[in-house]
C-alpha positions as CSV (number, residue, x, y, z in Angstrom):
1,M,77.8,102.4,106.7
2,P,79.4,103.9,103.5
3,S,79.8,102.2,100.2
4,P,83.1,100.7,98.9
5,I,83.4,103.7,96.6
6,G,83.2,106.1,99.5
7,H,85.7,104.0,101.5
8,A,88.1,103.9,98.5
9,I,88.0,107.7,98.1
10,A,88.5,108.2,101.9
11,G,91.5,105.8,101.8
12,V,93.1,107.9,99.0
13,I,92.5,111.1,100.9
14,A,93.9,109.8,104.2
15,G,96.9,108.1,102.6
16,S,97.7,111.2,100.6
17,L,98.0,113.2,103.8
18,V,101.5,111.6,104.3
19,S,104.2,112.7,102.0
20,V,105.5,109.7,100.0
21,P,107.6,110.0,96.8
22,D,105.4,110.0,93.7
23,H,107.3,107.4,91.6
24,D,104.1,105.5,90.7
25,K,101.2,107.7,91.7
26,V,98.5,105.4,90.2
27,R,99.8,102.4,92.1
28,R,100.1,104.3,95.3
29,M,96.5,105.6,95.0
30,A,95.3,102.1,94.2
31,I,97.0,100.8,97.4
32,Y,95.4,103.5,99.5
33,A,92.0,102.8,98.0
34,A,92.3,99.1,98.6
35,A,93.4,99.8,102.2
36,G,90.4,102.0,102.7
37,V,88.1,99.2,101.6
38,A,89.9,96.3,103.2
39,A,88.2,96.3,106.6
40,D,85.0,95.2,104.8
41,L,86.6,91.9,103.9
42,D,85.1,90.7,107.2
43,L,81.8,90.5,105.3
44,L,83.2,87.3,103.7
45,V,83.3,85.6,107.1
46,G,80.1,87.1,108.6
47,A,81.9,89.2,111.2
48,H,81.2,92.7,109.9
49,S,82.0,95.7,112.1
50,G,84.2,93.7,114.4
51,P,87.9,93.8,115.1
52,S,88.8,94.5,111.5
53,H,87.1,97.9,111.9
54,G,89.2,98.9,114.9
55,L,92.1,101.3,115.1
56,G,94.2,98.4,116.3
57,A,93.7,96.7,113.0
58,A,95.0,99.8,111.2
59,V,98.1,99.7,113.4
60,I,98.6,96.0,112.4
61,V,98.2,96.8,108.8
62,G,100.8,99.6,109.1
63,V,103.3,97.4,110.9
64,V,102.9,94.6,108.3
65,T,103.3,97.1,105.5
66,W,106.4,98.5,107.1
67,A,107.9,95.0,107.6
68,I,107.2,94.2,103.9
69,L,108.8,97.4,102.7
70,R,111.7,97.1,105.0
71,R,112.4,93.6,103.7
72,A,112.2,95.0,100.1
73,R,114.6,97.7,101.2
74,A,112.2,100.4,100.0
75,R,113.0,104.0,100.5
76,R,110.7,105.9,102.8
77,G,109.2,102.6,104.1
78,A,108.0,104.1,107.4
79,A,106.2,107.0,105.7
80,A,104.6,104.6,103.2
81,A,103.5,102.3,106.0
82,C,102.0,105.2,107.9
83,A,100.1,106.3,104.8
84,V,98.7,102.8,104.3
85,A,97.7,102.7,108.0
86,L,95.9,106.0,107.7
87,A,94.1,104.9,104.6
88,Y,93.0,101.8,106.5
89,A,92.0,103.8,109.5
90,S,89.8,106.1,107.3
91,H,87.4,103.1,107.2
92,T,86.9,103.2,110.9
93,L,86.2,107.0,110.8
94,L,83.7,106.7,107.9
95,D,81.8,103.8,109.5
96,W,81.7,105.5,112.8
97,L,80.2,108.5,111.1
98,G,77.8,106.4,109.1
99,T,74.3,105.1,109.8
100,D,74.3,101.5,110.9
101,S,71.0,99.6,110.3
102,S,72.0,96.1,111.3
103,P,72.9,94.8,114.7
104,P,75.2,95.0,116.5
105,I,74.9,98.8,115.9
106,G,78.3,100.6,115.6
107,I,81.8,99.3,115.2
108,M,84.6,98.0,117.4
109,A,86.5,101.2,116.9
110,L,88.9,100.8,119.8
111,W,89.7,97.1,119.3
112,P,91.9,95.5,120.8
113,F,91.5,97.7,123.9
114,S,87.7,97.4,123.9
115,R,85.2,95.0,122.4
116,E,82.5,97.6,122.7
117,Y,80.6,98.9,119.7
118,Y,80.7,102.6,119.1
119,E,78.4,104.7,117.1
120,S,78.7,108.5,116.4
121,P,75.9,110.8,117.4
122,W,76.3,112.3,113.9
123,H,75.1,110.2,111.0
124,I,76.8,111.9,108.1
125,F,76.9,108.9,105.8
126,M,73.8,106.8,104.9
127,A,73.7,103.1,105.3
128,I,74.3,101.1,102.2
129,S,71.7,98.4,101.7
130,R,72.8,94.8,100.9
131,R,69.1,93.8,100.3
132,Y,69.3,93.7,96.5
133,W,65.8,92.0,96.3
134,L,64.0,95.1,97.6
135,P,62.5,97.5,95.1
136,E,64.2,100.6,96.6
137,F,67.6,99.0,96.6
138,W,69.1,100.9,93.7
139,T,67.4,104.2,94.4
140,F,68.4,104.2,98.0
141,N,72.0,103.2,97.4
142,L,72.5,105.7,94.5
143,L,71.2,108.4,96.9
144,A,73.7,107.3,99.6
145,L,76.5,107.2,97.0
146,G,75.7,110.7,95.8
147,R,75.8,112.0,99.3
148,E,79.2,110.4,99.9
149,L,80.6,111.9,96.7
150,L,79.3,115.3,97.6
151,I,81.2,115.1,100.9
152,L,84.4,113.3,99.9
153,V,85.2,114.6,96.4
154,P,85.6,118.2,97.6
155,L,87.8,116.9,100.4
156,A,89.9,115.0,97.9
157,G,90.3,118.2,95.8
158,I,91.5,120.1,98.8
159,V,94.1,117.5,99.7
160,L,95.2,117.5,96.0
161,L,95.6,121.2,96.0
162,I,97.6,121.2,99.3
163,R,99.9,118.4,97.9
164,R,100.5,120.4,94.7
165,S,101.2,123.6,96.6
166,R,103.7,121.8,98.9
167,A,105.4,120.2,95.9
168,A,105.6,123.5,94.1
169,S,107.1,125.3,97.2
170,S,109.7,122.6,97.7
171,Q,111.1,122.9,94.2
């Protein structure tokens, strides 16, 4: 499973795919990053890779975001809610594409429709170790983080270039 840094970057990439006004770009990116990491809050209750990692949870996050923005009478609330839901769903994609080294193997990607655990045949992202007492902890995790950055930073650059070209063409 990827690191929180990888999940944050993926959340920003996914959220940025939806066109939302750039009034406060830093705040918007921080929200997308937080949404990308949020599924791992289940670690606090010892239920990692369960329902919070499902696409149904991403839909719930999107609906709650939309309700909050609607109540606040925010412009483009539906687009912003969709962006947050996509940012959250990026966690499901990355974990599905990641190596899982602790049972149950995989994630409940299709929750609430299925309680089965799914694992991709392609292990693009390395598992991040939480075993800080082992001598190889830092070496292994830095290698895994480096791999995530090599994959995700170019994707982020591509999305940024696309957004800039769309903004320039619409002016």
